C-alpha positions as CSV (number, residue, x, y, z in Angstrom):
1,M,18.4,-40.1,32.7
2,N,18.0,-37.8,29.5
3,T,15.0,-35.8,31.7
4,K,18.1,-34.6,33.9
5,I,20.8,-34.1,31.0
6,T,18.0,-31.9,29.4
7,I,17.2,-30.1,32.3
8,S,20.8,-29.6,33.1
9,L,21.6,-28.4,29.8
10,F,19.2,-26.1,29.6
11,S,20.5,-23.9,32.8
12,L,23.6,-24.8,31.8
13,L,22.4,-22.4,28.7
14,L,21.1,-20.1,31.5
15,T,24.0,-19.7,32.7
16,V,26.5,-18.9,30.4
17,G,23.4,-15.9,29.7
18,F,22.1,-17.7,26.1
19,Q,19.1,-15.6,24.9
20,V,16.2,-17.3,24.9
21,P,13.2,-15.9,23.4
22,S,9.9,-15.3,24.9
23,L,7.0,-16.2,23.4
24,A,6.1,-13.4,23.9
25,E,8.4,-11.2,22.6
26,T,7.2,-7.5,21.8
27,V,8.8,-6.3,18.7
28,L,10.8,-3.9,21.2
29,E,12.1,-6.8,23.2
30,K,12.9,-8.7,20.1
31,V,14.4,-6.3,18.1
32,N,16.6,-4.7,21.7
33,R,17.9,-9.0,22.0
34,T,18.3,-9.2,18.3
35,G,20.1,-6.0,17.3
36,V,18.0,-6.2,13.8
37,L,14.6,-4.3,12.8
38,T,13.4,-6.9,10.0
39,V,11.3,-4.4,7.8
40,G,9.2,-5.9,4.4
41,V,9.5,-3.6,1.2
42,R,7.1,-4.8,-2.2
43,E,9.5,-4.5,-5.1
44,D,6.3,-3.1,-7.8
45,A,4.4,-0.9,-5.2
46,I,5.4,3.0,-6.9
47,P,6.1,5.7,-5.6
48,F,5.5,3.4,-1.8
49,S,8.8,0.9,-2.2
50,Y,10.6,-0.6,-5.5
51,S,13.4,-1.4,-6.9
52,N,14.9,0.8,-8.6
53,D,17.6,0.2,-11.6
54,S,20.2,-0.4,-9.2
55,N,18.2,-3.2,-7.6
56,N,17.9,-1.4,-4.6
57,F,14.8,-0.6,-2.8
58,E,12.8,2.5,-3.1
59,G,10.2,5.4,-2.5
60,Y,8.4,7.2,0.1
61,S,7.3,4.1,2.3
62,V,11.5,2.9,2.2
63,E,12.3,6.8,3.5
64,L,9.5,6.4,5.6
65,M,10.8,3.1,7.5
66,Q,14.1,4.5,7.7
67,L,13.0,7.7,9.7
68,I,11.4,4.5,12.2
69,H,14.3,3.2,12.4
70,R,15.9,6.2,13.4
71,R,13.5,6.8,15.7
72,L,14.0,3.6,17.2
73,E,18.0,3.8,17.6
74,Q,17.0,7.0,19.9
75,E,13.8,5.0,22.0
76,L,16.6,2.3,22.9
77,N,19.4,4.2,22.8
78,K,21.9,1.2,20.5
79,P,22.5,1.3,16.7
80,I,20.1,-1.4,15.4
81,K,20.5,-3.1,12.1
82,L,18.0,-2.3,9.2
83,E,17.1,-5.3,7.5
84,F,14.9,-5.1,4.7
85,K,13.2,-8.2,2.8
86,P,11.0,-8.6,-0.2
87,V,7.0,-9.0,0.7
88,T,5.1,-9.7,-2.0
89,L,1.2,-8.8,-3.0
90,Q,-0.1,-12.2,-1.7
91,N,2.2,-12.6,1.8
92,R,2.9,-9.2,3.5
93,F,0.2,-9.9,6.3
94,S,1.2,-13.6,6.3
95,S,4.5,-12.0,7.7
96,V,3.4,-8.9,9.8
97,E,1.1,-11.8,11.4
98,S,3.8,-14.1,11.6
99,G,6.2,-12.0,13.4
100,N,8.8,-12.7,10.9
101,I,8.5,-8.6,9.5
102,D,8.4,-6.5,12.6
103,L,6.8,-3.6,10.0
104,V,5.5,-2.7,6.9
105,C,4.6,0.6,5.3
106,G,3.5,1.2,1.9
107,A,0.6,0.9,0.4
108,D,-1.9,-1.2,2.6
109,S,-5.4,-0.2,3.0
110,I,-6.7,-0.1,6.2
111,T,-10.0,-1.9,6.7
112,A,-12.2,-4.1,9.3
113,K,-11.0,-7.3,8.4
114,R,-7.3,-6.7,8.3
115,E,-7.1,-5.3,12.0
116,Q,-8.1,-9.0,13.4
117,T,-5.0,-10.1,11.8
118,V,-2.3,-6.7,11.6
119,E,-1.9,-3.7,13.7
120,F,-2.0,-0.4,11.7
121,S,-0.6,2.9,12.3
122,I,-2.4,5.6,11.9
123,P,-2.6,6.6,8.4
124,F,0.2,8.4,6.5
125,F,-1.4,8.7,2.9
126,T,-4.8,8.9,1.6
127,T,-6.0,7.4,-2.0
128,G,-8.7,6.2,-3.8
129,I,-10.2,3.7,-6.6
130,Q,-9.8,5.5,-10.4
131,L,-9.8,4.3,-13.7
132,L,-6.5,5.1,-15.8
133,V,-7.8,5.8,-19.5
134,Q,-5.8,6.7,-22.4
135,Q,-6.8,10.5,-22.7
136,E,-9.2,10.7,-26.1
137,D,-11.6,7.9,-24.0
138,A,-11.5,10.2,-20.9
139,E,-15.1,12.1,-21.6
140,R,-16.5,9.1,-22.8
141,L,-15.6,6.9,-19.8
142,D,-16.2,9.4,-16.9
143,P,-18.9,8.2,-14.7
144,T,-19.5,12.1,-14.0
145,Q,-19.1,13.3,-17.2
146,T,-20.9,10.5,-19.4
147,T,-24.5,12.0,-20.9
148,E,-27.4,10.0,-21.4
149,E,-26.8,9.1,-24.5
150,V,-24.0,7.9,-24.4
151,L,-25.1,5.4,-21.1
152,E,-27.8,3.5,-23.4
153,G,-25.6,3.8,-26.6
154,L,-23.3,1.0,-24.1
155,T,-23.7,-2.6,-24.5
156,P,-23.3,-5.1,-21.8
157,N,-19.4,-6.0,-21.8
158,E,-18.7,-3.2,-24.3
159,V,-16.3,-1.4,-21.8
160,S,-13.6,-3.5,-20.3
161,I,-12.1,-3.0,-17.0
162,A,-8.3,-4.5,-16.5
163,F,-8.0,-4.9,-12.3
164,I,-4.9,-6.9,-9.8
165,Q,-7.5,-9.8,-8.2
166,G,-7.5,-9.9,-3.8
167,T,-7.5,-5.7,-3.3
168,T,-9.6,-3.8,-1.8
169,T,-10.0,-2.7,-5.7
170,E,-11.9,-5.7,-6.9
171,I,-14.0,-5.6,-3.6
172,D,-14.9,-1.8,-4.0
173,L,-15.7,-1.5,-7.4
174,K,-16.6,-4.1,-9.3
175,P,-20.7,-3.6,-7.8
176,M,-20.7,-0.4,-9.4
177,Y,-20.1,-1.8,-12.6
178,P,-21.6,-5.0,-12.7
179,E,-22.2,-4.7,-16.4
180,A,-18.2,-4.0,-17.5
181,S,-15.8,-6.7,-19.0
182,W,-13.2,-7.2,-15.9
183,Q,-9.7,-9.0,-17.0
184,I,-7.8,-9.9,-14.1
185,I,-4.2,-9.0,-15.1
186,G,-1.0,-9.9,-13.1
187,S,0.5,-6.2,-11.9
188,R,-0.6,-2.8,-13.0
189,T,2.5,-3.0,-15.7
190,E,1.2,-5.3,-17.2
191,G,-2.0,-3.6,-16.7
192,L,-0.5,-0.2,-18.1
193,R,1.2,-2.3,-21.5
194,R,-2.1,-3.6,-22.3
195,L,-4.1,-0.1,-21.8
196,R,-1.0,1.5,-24.4
197,N,-1.9,-1.8,-27.0
198,N,-6.0,-0.9,-27.0
199,E,-6.5,-4.5,-25.0
200,I,-8.9,-2.9,-22.9
201,D,-10.3,0.8,-21.7
202,A,-9.5,1.4,-18.1
203,I,-7.2,-0.1,-15.6
204,A,-9.4,0.2,-11.7
205,S,-6.4,0.7,-8.7
206,D,-5.5,3.3,-6.0
207,G,-4.7,6.7,-8.5
208,I,-1.4,7.2,-6.7
209,L,-0.5,3.8,-8.1
210,L,-1.8,4.4,-11.4
211,I,0.3,7.5,-11.6
212,G,3.0,5.9,-10.4
213,E,3.3,4.0,-12.7
214,V,3.7,5.1,-15.4
215,L,6.2,8.1,-14.9
216,K,8.4,4.8,-13.8
217,Q,7.6,3.8,-17.6
218,G,8.9,6.6,-18.7
219,E,5.6,7.3,-20.5
220,D,3.7,10.7,-21.1
221,I,1.4,11.5,-17.9
222,K,-0.4,13.7,-20.5
223,M,-0.7,10.7,-22.6
224,Y,-3.6,9.4,-19.6
225,R,-6.0,10.5,-17.7
226,L,-7.1,9.3,-14.2
227,I,-11.0,9.1,-13.8
228,P,-13.3,10.3,-12.4
229,Q,-11.2,13.1,-10.7
230,Q,-13.0,12.7,-6.9
231,P,-11.8,8.6,-6.3
232,L,-15.3,6.4,-6.3
233,S,-13.6,5.2,-3.1
234,F,-11.2,5.7,-0.9
235,E,-8.2,4.4,0.8
236,N,-6.7,5.1,3.8
237,Y,-2.8,3.8,3.7
238,G,-1.0,2.5,7.1
239,C,2.4,1.1,8.5
240,I,1.3,-2.8,9.6
241,F,3.1,-4.6,12.8
242,P,2.7,-7.6,14.4
243,Q,-0.7,-7.0,17.7
244,N,0.1,-6.2,21.3
245,N,2.7,-3.9,20.7
246,L,1.5,0.1,22.1
247,D,5.6,1.0,22.5
248,W,5.9,0.3,19.0
249,S,3.1,1.3,17.6
250,N,3.8,5.0,19.6
251,I,7.0,5.1,18.2
252,I,5.9,4.4,14.1
253,N,2.6,7.0,14.9
254,S,5.4,9.7,16.3
255,T,6.8,9.3,13.1
256,I,3.9,9.8,10.6
257,T,2.7,13.1,12.5
258,S,6.6,13.9,13.0
259,S,7.7,17.8,11.0
260,E,10.5,15.1,9.8
261,N,7.7,13.2,7.8
262,T,6.0,16.3,7.2
263,D,9.2,17.2,5.2
264,L,9.2,14.0,3.3
265,W,5.7,13.8,1.5
266,N,5.9,16.8,0.5
267,Q,9.5,15.2,-1.3
268,W,7.1,12.9,-3.1
269,F,4.1,14.0,-3.4
270,N,3.2,17.7,-2.7
271,A,0.6,18.7,-6.1
272,E,3.2,21.4,-7.6
273,T,6.9,20.2,-6.4
274,G,6.4,16.6,-5.4
275,R,8.5,14.4,-7.5
276,F,5.0,12.2,-7.2
277,P,2.8,14.8,-7.7
278,Y,-0.9,14.2,-6.5
279,E,-3.8,15.6,-5.0
280,R,-3.9,15.3,-1.3
281,F,-7.6,13.7,-0.2
282,S,-9.4,13.7,3.0
283,D,-11.3,10.4,3.9
284,T,-13.7,12.5,5.8
285,A,-14.6,14.9,2.6
286,N,-16.9,14.7,0.5
287,R,-16.1,11.2,-1.0
288,S,-17.4,11.1,-4.4
289,S,-20.0,13.8,-6.8
290,L,-22.0,10.6,-8.0
291,E,-25.0,9.8,-6.3
292,P,-24.5,5.9,-4.4
293,T,-27.3,4.5,-7.2
294,Q,-25.5,6.8,-10.1
295,L,-22.4,4.2,-8.7
296,R,-24.2,1.5,-8.8
297,R,-25.1,1.8,-12.0
298,G,-21.9,3.9,-13.8
299,L,-21.6,3.2,-17.3
300,W,-21.0,0.1,-17.6
């Protein structure tokens, strides 16, 4: 009796047009059904996405996702609501993998391991791991500028470097400087405060994010320097979205390569006129002026 009632109810729901999502539903199918595109935004990834003084999301990535949203509306030929949801460093990938978030465009480095669980777009930004130091320490701490005398005069743990645990910085940089004193920080905000107070010698992170943190806090960028000038490693940022979504991927990638995004990129990052001036790097360029043995030895 109960089985018959259940089957009859299900049939009735289908008859009256109740929409039951498919387990294999693509992002475009879901958005077309619900009328909502859900995107993830980090609140601490300046200048890509962050909360401004009015507690609104701001940043290059926010505007890039708005461009993608407009192109999606054109593709579906209907208005779509754009819904922003906060994501964190820890849950950004799992939120996309689970299907709760349709798109995140932020400081998300493309790696083979991550590509096992989520899909990446083509790169929209290339940066690299650098050290933020106080200006007066730049020559002493720059592994491309220091002398053998300085190297020989340093002892293990004499130089302290702060990093955020769980990032590609930890994986890529720590082996280069095994004798440094590595200190975990919860955020770049904390790291800059500790650097300002001379509690650490350097912060290791993607160079563009370090610049963003300095400018957000209203500090004089001339008080600091990124070293070395050529990043120690290169990071390609890409948008992330659920796997097996070819049509969605095409919309995202065509937006990234569009003239509208070129104009947007220059508004934010042009080396002369951008809000966050930054030298454009290519991961196919000469990756470092240091030989591998020098990198492993480094300063510390």
